[in-house]
KEBA-94881 format. One line per 10 residues: number of its first residue (from 1); their letters; for each residue x, y, z of C-alpha. Coordinates in pm, 1 decimal. Each point is the difference from the previous one (the first is absolute). Layout:
<pts>
NUM) A) X/Y/Z; ...
</pts>
This chain:
<pts>
1) MSQGSNITDH) 9644.7/13183.4/7688.1; 51.3/222.8/-305.5; -130.1/-79.8/-345.4; 360.5/-42.9/-119.2; 64.3/-251.8/277.2; -308.2/-200.2/-100.2; 130.4/-18.6/-355.1; 360.2/-92.0/79.3; -117.5/-257.0/254.0; -214.3/-162.4/-269.1
11) YTSGELLERL) 302.6/-44.7/-224.5; 251.9/-95.7/269.6; 10.5/-342.8/160.4; 375.0/-16.2/56.5; 278.2/-211.6/-151.2; -118.6/74.6/-354.1; 344.4/-49.5/-152.4; 45.0/-333.2/177.3; -339.6/-120.3/-122.9; 75.2/119.4/-353.5
21) NAALRDDGAD) 335.9/-178.3/-2.4; -166.8/-320.8/118.5; -260.1/29.3/-276.4; 271.6/53.9/-261.3; 191.7/-305.4/118.1; -321.2/-203.2/-14.5; -35.9/113.8/-361.4; 354.6/-112.7/-77.0; 139.2/354.9/-23.0; 311.7/140.3/167.0
31) PSNPTIEALA) -93.9/279.5/246.1; 354.0/141.6/-15.8; -26.6/46.5/-377.1; -365.4/86.0/-68.4; -132.7/69.5/-346.6; -301.0/195.8/-117.8; -166.6/-323.8/-106.5; 60.4/-178.4/332.8; -123.8/296.8/202.2; -302.6/78.2/-217.3
41) PYDQFHGRGL) -251.4/-218.0/190.4; 88.2/188.1/319.0; 119.1/353.6/-75.7; -279.9/105.0/-237.2; -250.6/73.7/277.4; -293.2/124.9/-207.8; -279.1/-136.4/-213.9; 116.6/-241.7/-274.0; 358.7/23.2/121.0; 274.1/8.7/-262.6
51) DSTQELAAGL) -254.3/-13.7/-283.8; -132.2/338.5/110.0; 347.9/149.8/32.6; 93.9/-119.7/-347.9; -317.8/151.8/-143.7; 76.0/328.7/173.0; 353.1/-0.5/-142.4; -125.0/-76.2/-351.3; -200.6/323.2/2.1; 285.5/222.7/116.1
61) NVEGDNHLLD) 246.5/206.4/-199.9; 302.3/-2.9/229.2; 356.3/101.6/-82.9; 310.5/-121.6/175.8; 68.0/340.1/156.1; -350.5/30.3/146.9; -64.2/-3.0/374.3; -324.5/-170.1/103.5; -186.2/1.8/331.3; -172.1/-308.1/142.1
71) VGSGIGGPAR) -256.4/112.7/258.7; -70.6/-285.6/240.4; 292.2/-208.4/-119.2; -41.0/-299.8/232.1; 302.6/-228.1/-17.3; 98.1/146.3/-333.7; -103.6/-240.0/-273.6; -139.8/252.4/-251.5; 288.1/244.7/59.0; 262.1/-265.4/-69.0
81) YLSSRFGCKV) -190.1/-129.2/-302.9; -38.2/344.9/-161.4; 360.8/96.5/67.2; 122.6/-327.6/-149.1; -223.8/35.5/-303.0; 69.4/364.1/-83.3; 336.2/66.8/165.5; -154.5/291.9/185.1; 29.7/117.1/358.4; -290.8/-78.6/233.3
91) TGIDLTPEFS) -63.2/126.5/352.1; -266.5/-166.5/211.4; -170.4/121.7/314.5; -205.4/-206.9/241.8; -154.6/58.5/341.0; 95.4/-344.0/136.8; 357.6/-13.2/135.2; 36.1/-376.9/-42.7; -97.0/24.9/-366.3; 264.4/265.8/-63.5
101) DVARHLTQAM) 268.6/-199.8/181.9; -74.3/-317.0/-197.6; -20.1/198.6/-325.4; 348.9/140.9/57.3; 140.3/-343.3/86.7; -139.2/-163.1/-313.6; 106.8/286.7/-222.7; 356.7/-16.4/128.7; 4.3/-379.4/-41.8; -100.1/47.7/-364.9
111) GLDGQVAFEQ) 267.2/265.9/-58.4; -258.1/268.1/-76.9; 64.2/230.9/295.4; 176.6/248.7/-229.1; -322.7/46.8/-194.3; -279.9/-75.4/246.0; -44.1/157.6/344.4; -267.8/-13.7/268.4; -115.2/251.5/259.0; -219.1/-75.7/297.6
121) GNALAMPFAD) -255.7/277.8/25.0; -350.8/134.0/-42.5; -140.4/50.7/-349.2; -179.6/311.7/127.1; 329.6/170.4/90.4; 274.2/-142.5/-219.1; 363.9/99.4/58.1; 54.0/95.3/-362.7; 55.4/330.2/-178.9; -258.2/166.9/-219.2
131) GQFDGAYSMN) 21.5/-124.7/-358.7; 247.0/-279.0/80.3; -151.7/-287.0/-201.6; -71.6/-64.7/-368.0; -281.3/-240.9/79.2; -174.8/-173.5/288.0; -212.6/-304.8/56.5; -191.6/-145.6/291.3; -141.6/-350.2/15.1; -271.6/-93.4/250.8
141) VSMNIEDKEG) 89.6/272.0/249.6; -266.4/270.3/21.6; -247.5/-240.2/165.3; 194.0/67.8/323.2; -3.4/378.6/-43.2; -295.6/201.2/125.9; 130.2/335.9/-124.3; -15.0/-70.8/-371.8; 35.2/368.0/-90.7; 318.4/25.6/205.7
151) FYREIFRVLK) 131.0/-318.8/-160.7; -58.6/122.2/-356.5; 125.3/350.1/78.1; 327.0/-130.5/146.2; 70.4/-215.4/-307.0; -83.2/298.7/-221.5; 252.5/209.5/194.5; 297.0/-234.6/-47.1; -59.9/-57.4/-372.5; 172.0/207.8/-264.1
161) PGGWLVLSEV) -226.3/202.2/-232.6; -112.9/-250.1/-261.9; 60.8/-290.2/237.9; -240.2/-293.5/1.7; -181.0/-201.9/265.0; -148.0/-348.7/-26.8; -230.5/-121.8/276.2; -100.6/-365.6/20.8; -249.4/-15.5/283.9; -295.5/-180.2/150.4
171) SQGPGGAITY) -306.9/222.7/-10.6; -336.2/-16.8/173.3; -253.6/-182.2/-214.9; -380.2/6.5/6.0; -32.0/-330.7/188.8; 41.4/146.0/348.8; 264.0/-47.8/267.4; 266.8/-266.4/-28.2; 48.2/-255.4/278.8; 316.2/37.6/207.2
181) PSPWARTADS) 279.1/-86.5/37.2; 112.1/99.1/-348.0; 353.7/8.4/-140.6; 23.6/371.6/87.2; -190.8/23.1/330.0; -81.9/-219.0/297.7; -317.3/202.1/70.6; -195.4/280.6/-162.5; 175.4/249.3/229.8; 304.2/15.8/-227.0
191) SFLATPGETR) -175.9/-47.9/-335.3; -89.9/305.9/-206.3; -134.9/-104.6/-337.5; -104.2/263.9/-251.6; -231.3/-53.1/-294.9; 143.6/28.5/-350.6; -178.9/333.5/-42.4; 139.3/135.2/325.9; 348.7/-104.7/-106.8; -20.2/187.4/-329.3
201) EGLEACGFVV) -149.1/308.2/163.9; 267.3/3.3/269.7; 286.9/-21.8/-248.0; -141.7/273.8/-221.1; -64.5/223.7/301.5; 371.5/-19.7/83.5; 103.2/103.7/-350.7; 54.8/-329.8/-178.6; -118.5/-52.7/-355.9; -154.2/-347.1/-23.8
211) TGFRDNIAES) 93.7/-163.9/-330.9; -104.8/-357.9/69.9; -256.0/-156.8/231.5; -119.7/-358.3/-9.4; -94.9/-292.1/217.3; 198.4/-324.9/3.6; -292.4/-232.3/67.9; 58.3/-218.6/-307.4; 371.5/-32.9/73.7; -69.9/-86.5/363.4
221) KAYAAKVRDL) -246.0/-272.9/-98.4; 247.4/-147.7/-247.8; 275.6/4.2/261.7; -224.3/-170.5/255.2; -79.3/-272.9/-254.4; 370.8/-50.4/-68.5; 70.3/-33.8/371.2; -279.5/-255.3/41.4; 139.3/-206.3/-288.1; 348.7/-1.1/152.5
231) VDRGEKPPHR) -127.9/-101.2/343.4; -220.8/-272.1/-150.5; 311.9/-144.0/-165.5; 174.6/-8.2/335.9; 227.9/296.3/-72.8; 65.9/299.5/222.8; -200.7/314.6/-77.6; 202.5/278.6/-165.5; -101.5/253.1/267.6; 98.4/-98.7/355.4
241) AVSLIHGDIG) 72.6/342.7/148.0; -321.5/28.4/202.6; 69.3/-325.0/183.0; 367.3/87.9/52.3; -73.6/341.2/148.3; -319.9/-69.0/192.2; 65.6/-353.6/118.7; -300.4/-144.9/181.1; -252.4/248.7/-142.9; 140.9/-10.0/-353.7
251) DQAAKNMAEG) -227.3/-271.8/-136.1; -313.0/160.9/144.9; 101.2/342.9/-130.5; 48.1/-142.1/-349.5; -337.0/-178.1/15.4; -177.0/317.6/112.7; 160.2/193.6/-283.6; -107.8/-261.4/-254.1; -355.0/5.9/134.8; -3.2/379.5/-5.1
261) SRNRCVIPIE) 108.2/-2.0/-362.9; -269.5/-250.8/-97.5; -267.3/209.1/174.6; 138.1/325.8/-144.1; 63.3/136.7/346.9; 341.9/96.6/-135.8; 114.5/83.3/-350.7; 365.8/8.5/-111.9; 78.3/313.1/-199.1; 296.7/152.9/-181.8
271) VVCSKPV) 35.9/374.9/-44.5; 257.0/176.1/-216.7; 47.1/373.3/45.0; 259.7/274.0/-35.0; 112.4/325.9/152.7; -43.0/285.1/-248.9; 316.7/153.8/-146.0
</pts>
């Protein structure tokens, strides 16, 4: 089995749209007329969910005529949010066919298919022209990519001169190996964590100028506390994407991630960089 097959198999359990629609109905939402708010617990499949996407958006300078790239777009939550917020065009690409199919369905149901599009494909060989995008972002994706240099180089290629890149990723911390399954990998065979230092070095080696680099440990702790408070009050947690997508291993994957964060096996980071003019 190829590495790509291991990854897509991890994210594919079948009937994702049916399970999502059932979850929306259980929440009291109409699956035929979804909103950003109703979908947010499920379509923001990255650390801290919609909170993280909103923070990313707050730091961007995006015009309505910009074209953004979402690398590892999942079922499209961030792409739809950013397009709705800024009026810009967003194209997403994801390796998992079921994710891309569900992303297109939801985007059409929300009437955003004129602004937001999704391609199924490999981030190491994207079907886009050189210099096509004004900016790019990638949220919790590179952990599945062994060839980090190829990943950064391909994003660099499709950005316009002066274009920006924001990476929100899980990095390897000093606490040792994480226990699997995790939200991004069933076993260590498809997990490729880099340290924060390796991430910076890799981006700079491919030509990016790093303008911002920080960890999100404090924000992650605050989010975890908020989730605990909601659950203790008998409310649903704001981030239910891991359970939706991974089904029977979702709870264990989330627990392993939480333990890895406490033990500093993993560290969430955000990197802002640009392609020189």
